[in-house]
Structures are given as structure tokens and as C-alpha cells.
RODO-2510 file (C-alpha; in nm, 4 decimals, decimal comma):
residues 247
     n   res          X          Y          Z
     1     m    -3,1102    -1,3589    -1,4889
     2     i    -2,8340    -1,1681    -1,5423
     3     n    -2,5777    -1,2058    -1,8252
     4     l    -2,3461    -1,4275    -1,7092
     5     d    -2,0685    -1,4582    -1,9887
     6     n    -2,0700    -1,0458    -1,9252
     7     f    -2,0288    -1,0589    -1,5837
     8     t    -1,7655    -1,3309    -1,5746
     9     q    -1,5647    -1,1800    -1,8554
    10     a    -1,5373    -0,8099    -1,6818
    11     f    -1,3196    -1,0040    -1,3648
    12     d    -1,0434    -1,0276    -1,6804
    13     h    -0,9599    -0,6607    -1,6142
    14     y    -1,0924    -0,6758    -1,2075
    15     k    -0,7487    -0,6877    -1,0439
    16     n    -0,5005    -0,4055    -1,0014
    17     q    -0,6971    -0,1112    -1,1896
    18     a    -0,6892     0,2334    -1,0946
    19     p    -0,7548     0,3905    -0,8136
    20     f    -0,9075     0,0499    -0,6411
    21     d    -1,0118    -0,3122    -0,8144
    22     h    -1,3273    -0,2726    -0,9933
    23     c    -1,4572    -0,3709    -1,3239
    24     v    -1,7522    -0,2235    -1,5582
    25     i    -2,0463    -0,4469    -1,7320
    26     d    -2,2246    -0,3401    -2,0115
    27     g    -2,5324    -0,5492    -2,0623
    28     f    -2,5580    -0,6660    -1,7228
    29     l    -2,9187    -0,7574    -1,7424
    30     p    -3,0882    -0,8506    -2,0410
    31     n    -3,2185    -0,5179    -2,2011
    32     n    -3,5525    -0,5800    -2,1521
    33     l    -3,5672    -0,6612    -1,7818
    34     a    -3,3672    -0,3630    -1,7017
    35     a    -3,6267    -0,1840    -1,8931
    36     v    -3,8702    -0,3048    -1,6839
    37     i    -3,6907    -0,2619    -1,3888
    38     e    -3,6392     0,0981    -1,4317
    39     s    -4,0426     0,0822    -1,4450
    40     e    -4,1218    -0,0115    -1,1449
    41     f    -3,9087     0,2786    -0,9413
    42     l    -4,1022     0,4466    -0,7013
    43     d    -4,2332     0,7666    -0,8522
    44     y    -3,9943     1,0103    -0,7500
    45     h    -4,2159     1,2146    -0,5827
    46     s    -4,4008     0,8770    -0,3974
    47     s    -4,3450     0,9433    -0,0089
    48     h    -4,1654     0,6066     0,0522
    49     w    -3,8455     0,7082    -0,0134
    50     l    -3,6142     0,7746     0,2161
    51     t    -3,4677     1,0809     0,1544
    52     y    -3,1041     1,2522     0,1590
    53     n    -3,0885     1,6324     0,1442
    54     n    -2,7830     1,7865     0,2809
    55     e    -2,4384     1,9169     0,1633
    56     v    -2,2756     1,5607     0,0922
    57     q    -2,5636     1,3881    -0,0572
    58     v    -2,8853     1,5106    -0,2669
    59     k    -3,1004     1,2190    -0,3542
    60     k    -3,3812     0,9268    -0,2011
    61     q    -3,2997     0,5703    -0,1519
    62     n    -3,5603     0,2787    -0,1132
    63     n    -3,4303    -0,0581     0,0748
    64     d    -3,8024    -0,2101     0,1740
    65     w    -3,8980    -0,5267     0,0138
    66     y    -4,1835    -0,4734     0,0867
    67     l    -4,2101    -0,1871    -0,2041
    68     f    -4,0149    -0,3566    -0,4703
    69     q    -4,2432    -0,4656    -0,7992
    70     e    -4,1849    -0,8225    -0,9016
    71     n    -3,9087    -0,8434    -1,1020
    72     t    -3,6813    -0,5766    -0,8995
    73     y    -3,7784    -0,8373    -0,6134
    74     q    -3,6695    -1,1155    -0,7723
    75     l    -3,3318    -0,9644    -0,9208
    76     f    -3,2332    -0,8239    -0,5210
    77     d    -3,3098    -1,1916    -0,4704
    78     y    -3,0925    -1,3393    -0,6780
    79     l    -2,8032    -1,0650    -0,5931
    80     n    -2,8195    -1,2024    -0,2242
    81     s    -2,8665    -1,5761    -0,3593
    82     p    -2,6041    -1,8263    -0,2242
    83     d    -2,5338    -1,9431    -0,5872
    84     f    -2,4752    -1,5792    -0,7177
    85     v    -2,2631    -1,4943    -0,3577
    86     n    -2,0638    -1,8132    -0,4598
    87     k    -1,9954    -1,7171    -0,7961
    88     l    -1,8735    -1,3684    -0,6973
    89     s    -1,6755    -1,5269    -0,4077
    90     k    -1,4759    -1,7159    -0,6770
    91     l    -1,4036    -1,4244    -0,8945
    92     v    -1,2884    -1,1827    -0,6295
    93     g    -1,0956    -1,4452    -0,4302
    94     t    -1,2653    -1,4431    -0,0778
    95     q    -1,5728    -1,5548     0,0708
    96     l    -1,8002    -1,3004     0,0725
    97     y    -2,1657    -1,2682     0,2388
    98     s    -2,4534    -1,1020     0,1482
    99     d    -2,6711    -0,8412     0,3189
   100     p    -3,0515    -0,9310     0,2440
   101     g    -3,1442    -0,6138     0,4479
   102     l    -2,9605    -0,4198     0,2033
   103     h    -2,8367    -0,1584     0,4602
   104     s    -2,8074     0,1490     0,2554
   105     g    -2,8532    -0,0170    -0,0460
   106     g    -3,1660    -0,1107    -0,2559
   107     c    -3,2667     0,1716    -0,5277
   108     h    -3,1055     0,4817    -0,5447
   109     i    -3,2905     0,7988    -0,7300
   110     h    -3,0901     1,1540    -0,8321
   111     g    -3,3513     1,4425    -0,9714
   112     v    -3,1994     1,7326    -1,1163
   113     g    -2,9214     1,8863    -0,8586
   114     g    -2,8389     1,5281    -0,7321
   115     v    -2,5047     1,5105    -0,5303
   116     l    -2,3034     1,2569    -0,3820
   117     n    -1,9862     1,4138    -0,2903
   118     a    -1,6768     1,1696    -0,2660
   119     h    -1,6477     0,9441     0,0345
   120     l    -1,5703     0,5891     0,1815
   121     d    -1,8472     0,3505     0,2142
   122     y    -1,8815     0,2416     0,5691
   123     a    -1,6533    -0,0282     0,6973
   124     m    -1,8387    -0,2183     0,9789
   125     h    -2,2119    -0,3378     0,8969
   126     p    -2,3573    -0,2105     1,2053
   127     k    -2,5640    -0,5203     1,2357
   128     l    -2,3940    -0,8104     1,0919
   129     h    -2,0739    -0,6865     1,2278
   130     k    -1,8821    -0,7822     0,9279
   131     q    -1,6247    -0,5763     0,7250
   132     r    -1,7701    -0,4019     0,3835
   133     k    -1,6132    -0,5478     0,0887
   134     l    -1,7726    -0,4966    -0,2257
   135     n    -2,0526    -0,2587    -0,4267
   136     i    -2,2414    -0,3640    -0,7280
   137     v    -2,4011    -0,0845    -0,8660
   138     i    -2,6401    -0,1478    -1,1950
   139     y    -2,7709     0,1773    -1,3625
   140     v    -3,0993     0,1618    -1,5029
   141     s    -3,2177     0,4694    -1,6709
   142     q    -3,2988     0,5055    -2,0276
   143     d    -3,3523     0,8726    -2,0819
   144     l    -3,0389     0,9826    -1,8750
   145     k    -2,7552     1,0462    -2,1324
   146     e    -2,3897     1,0835    -2,0831
   147     h    -2,3659     1,4533    -2,1380
   148     h    -2,6496     1,4729    -1,8857
   149     g    -2,3757     1,3849    -1,6085
   150     g    -2,4070     1,1840    -1,3075
   151     h    -2,0612     1,0175    -1,3439
   152     l    -1,9231     0,7623    -1,1035
   153     g    -1,5976     0,8836    -0,9965
   154     l    -1,3082     0,6966    -0,8493
   155     w    -1,0217     0,9167    -0,7245
   156     r    -0,6677     0,8140    -0,5505
   157     g    -0,6111     0,9499    -0,2245
   158     s    -0,5197     0,7906     0,1429
   159     t    -0,6560     1,0163     0,4172
   160     q    -0,8730     1,2387     0,1542
   161     p    -0,9688     1,1903    -0,2229
   162     e    -0,6536     1,3435    -0,4179
   163     e    -0,6823     1,2610    -0,7660
   164     l    -0,9876     1,1846    -1,0158
   165     v    -0,8435     0,8417    -1,1655
   166     k    -1,1767     0,7465    -1,3581
   167     e    -1,5580     0,8272    -1,4480
   168     i    -1,7705     0,6037    -1,5465
   169     a    -2,0740     0,7550    -1,7101
   170     p    -2,4136     0,6001    -1,5833
   171     v    -2,5547     0,4318    -1,8929
   172     f    -2,8712     0,2144    -1,9315
   173     n    -2,7881    -0,1293    -1,7950
   174     r    -2,4526    -0,0573    -1,6997
   175     a    -2,2950    -0,2508    -1,3702
   176     v    -1,9576    -0,1563    -1,1893
   177     i    -1,8215    -0,3555    -0,9483
   178     f    -1,5739    -0,2268    -0,7091
   179     d    -1,3911    -0,3116    -0,3764
   180     t    -1,4654    -0,0461    -0,1092
   181     t    -1,1545    -0,1333     0,1674
   182     q    -0,8858     0,0237    -0,0604
   183     n    -0,9073     0,3718    -0,0181
   184     s    -1,2000     0,3597    -0,2104
   185     w    -1,2979     0,7243    -0,2844
   186     h    -1,6216     0,7304    -0,5222
   187     g    -1,8941     0,9459    -0,5840
   188     l    -2,0544     1,1780    -0,8463
   189     s    -1,8027     1,3866    -1,0532
   190     r    -1,9839     1,5494    -1,2743
   191     p    -2,3062     1,7684    -1,1916
   192     l    -2,6548     1,6494    -1,3290
   193     t    -2,8048     1,8674    -1,5447
   194     q    -3,0800     1,6622    -1,7018
   195     p    -3,4195     1,7787    -1,8157
   196     n    -3,6773     1,7798    -1,5520
   197     g    -3,8691     1,4072    -1,5266
   198     v    -3,5277     1,2750    -1,5897
   199     y    -3,3804     1,1049    -1,3429
   200     r    -3,0361     0,8713    -1,2554
   201     k    -3,1703     0,5443    -1,1626
   202     s    -2,9602     0,2893    -0,9922
   203     l    -2,9378    -0,0330    -0,7601
   204     a    -2,6974    -0,1260    -0,5286
   205     v    -2,6173    -0,4447    -0,3713
   206     y    -2,3345    -0,4610    -0,1154
   207     y    -2,1195    -0,7815     0,0101
   208     l    -1,9476    -0,8162     0,3436
   209     e    -1,6399    -1,0248     0,4895
   210     d    -1,4841    -1,1351     0,8022
   211     t    -1,3250    -0,9009     0,9699
   212     v    -0,9233    -0,8991     0,9671
   213     k    -0,6704    -0,7680     1,1734
   214     d    -0,6468    -0,4181     1,2221
   215     f    -0,9543    -0,3596     1,0541
   216     n    -1,1167     0,0243     1,0214
   217     s    -1,4521    -0,0026     1,2358
   218     r    -1,5904     0,2995     1,0854
   219     s    -2,0177     0,2094     1,1081
   220     r    -2,0596     0,5321     0,8677
   221     a    -1,9722     0,6466     0,5513
   222     l    -1,7261     0,9375     0,5585
   223     f    -1,7230     1,2391     0,3169
   224     s    -1,5241     1,4723     0,1434
   225     l    -1,6153     1,8778     0,1318
   226     t    -1,5527     2,0756    -0,1323
   227     e    -1,3688     2,3696    -0,1068
   228     k    -1,6603     2,5702    -0,1387
   229     q    -1,8485     2,3289     0,1154
   230     q    -1,5551     2,3653     0,3375
   231     s    -1,6546     2,7347     0,3652
   232     t    -1,9647     2,7537     0,4097
   233     t    -2,0985     2,4091     0,5915
   234     n    -2,2355     2,4507     0,9879
   235     s    -2,2520     2,0845     1,0209
   236     t    -2,1989     2,0142     1,3886
   237     e    -2,0767     1,6599     1,2627
   238     t    -1,7491     1,8138     1,1222
   239     c    -1,4810     1,5262     1,1694
   240     s    -1,1460     1,7784     1,0230
   241     h    -1,1682     2,0730     0,8052
   242     l    -1,2430     1,8710     0,4951
   243     l    -1,4715     1,5165     0,6198
   244     v    -1,8104     1,4803     0,7600
   245     r    -1,9676     1,1732     0,8626
   246     y    -2,3185     1,0788     0,7791
   247     n    -2,5829     0,7731     0,7661
***
């Protein structure tokens, strides 16, 4: 179902990447399948989306298996299958576990003005009580061009995103895999400026591992506020003058 050669070869460049372990896989799926997956997305204005609309994220999400059409359903089934998870575990070097519930994953869509501040993902799965270890994000928008923005930014930083080290354009049929346990600050590094009717569409699947000693038990994402947001936010969930928790 995926291009296994592209997938395995990408891991030759996975370890010790800056600012944290990651790889980029172009042609992750057969192109015709990626196009079908895009066509199976819910309409942007559908009431079935879970909508986030706050200062740190403006996006929509669907992780309801019942709403997935056939090809999307089969792809998520494969990416959560023992066969694929075992392949991924060997490449990463640790035993991984799938999350068939797609907690915070599934289909994501951003319209014009979509926002996703730099953030750290939840560390502890709130229901499976395992550590989140790995993200796979697959971009499937054929009409979204590089100059439209919406790049995935990877930041270096310990308690804050301090330096934008890499930007990855969300081009059609590109996948990004990255470790989430290495102070892995990530988010949209460029504003979305695409025409109306064009959307940034992606699929996300997250993988877990057994917890380790001194494990961070954070169960919600931790977002960094921009300088402008610091001066205007009225959030009651502010953790410091720079950070806010959501999800």
C-alpha cells in the first residue's frame, strides 16, 4: 500500500538529524492512491469536523473511523497493522505500539489563515498510558503549492522553541516521520496564503512506546505563544508568559 523502498531508504538519514531525529519521504504512497485519499476528505465546511479555533491552532480534525471512506480506512488500518508497526519498530530501534483510536490523529485540514503554533505533543497517552514516541504525517493536497506556505517547522529548544532549524514544505504525497521525545518543537512556520478553496490536507498517525524512568507525563500538547500573542492573549490556561496547554 505504501512505497516500501522509499520508506526504508529514508531511514538511512533518520538518526542524529537536527534538531531531532526525522526523515522526509517523497512518494510515500502511489500517486494515484494519494490523489484518491485527498478526494475522500470531508468537505471543509462539513459539520463532522472537530474544529479548533483559538490563538495557537486554527484547524479541523476527523479521527472517526466510521466517517473514513474506503481507501482512507484501509490506509489507516495498514499504518496501524502489526506488519507495518513491526517494520517501523526495527527501523527506529525501539518497540512501538499503534493507537487504533487515532487520538489527536486522523485527517487534518487547514484553510486560509490556518494556525498551528510551535508546540510539543502530549507525552503520555491519556487512555493507553504509554509514551508517545513517533509521528507520521502524510500530505495529500495536490493544489497546495510551496509558495502558499504552511511549512512544517522544526525548532531547536529545551523549554522553548529557540531556533527554527528546518522547514518542510507540505507538498503532495510527502511524508514526514519524527521522534517526539527529543524536545521536538514543531508547527507551522509559515502562514498559509493559498487561494480560497485550496486546503492543506494531511493524515497523521502516532506511535507509542513503553514509558521510561523520569518520563514526562504531560497529557496535553504544550504550545509556545508568539510575541504578539503574549501581549494579547486572555487565555486562563497560560502556564507561563510563553506557554499554553491545549487538547
